[in-house]
C-alpha positions, 0 to 999 in steps of 0.5 A, a space after each residue: 071729660 071732653 076737652 073744649 076748644 075755640 068757640 066751645 069755651 064759654 067763660 068770659 076770661 081765661 088764663 092763657 099759656 102760649 104755644 111754647 109754654 110761656 104764660 100769656 096771662 089772664 085775658 078775655 076769651 076774644 083776645 085769647 081766640 085772636 092770639 090762637 088764630 094769629 098763631 094758626 093754632 087752636 085754643 084748648 081748655 086744659 084746666 076747667 075747674 081753675 078760676 079762671 080756666 086755663 087754656 093753651 094755644 096748641 095744635 088740637 089734632 096733634 094733641 088728640 093723636 098724642 093722647 091716643 098714642 099714650 093710651 095705646 102705649 099704656 095698654 101695651 104695658 099692662 101685664 096680661 096674666 098667663 093662661 093656666 091649664 
């Protein structure tokens, strides 16, 4: 599932988690976007099925690179079967 961010989020209200993990509460999408912009970060939807959806204020590029790094690390840990002769 693709992660929505900033203006891609279409809900009118969202539950917002701040950049340091603090819960900022339920607010309008406009207020949440202003908070993210004031912090110089992105508003990223992390739990779409929740009511209202949960969004986190974070650096999106850093988040994506961290996800890729975790996926690479997980693939490395998979056991590869030994070749049989």
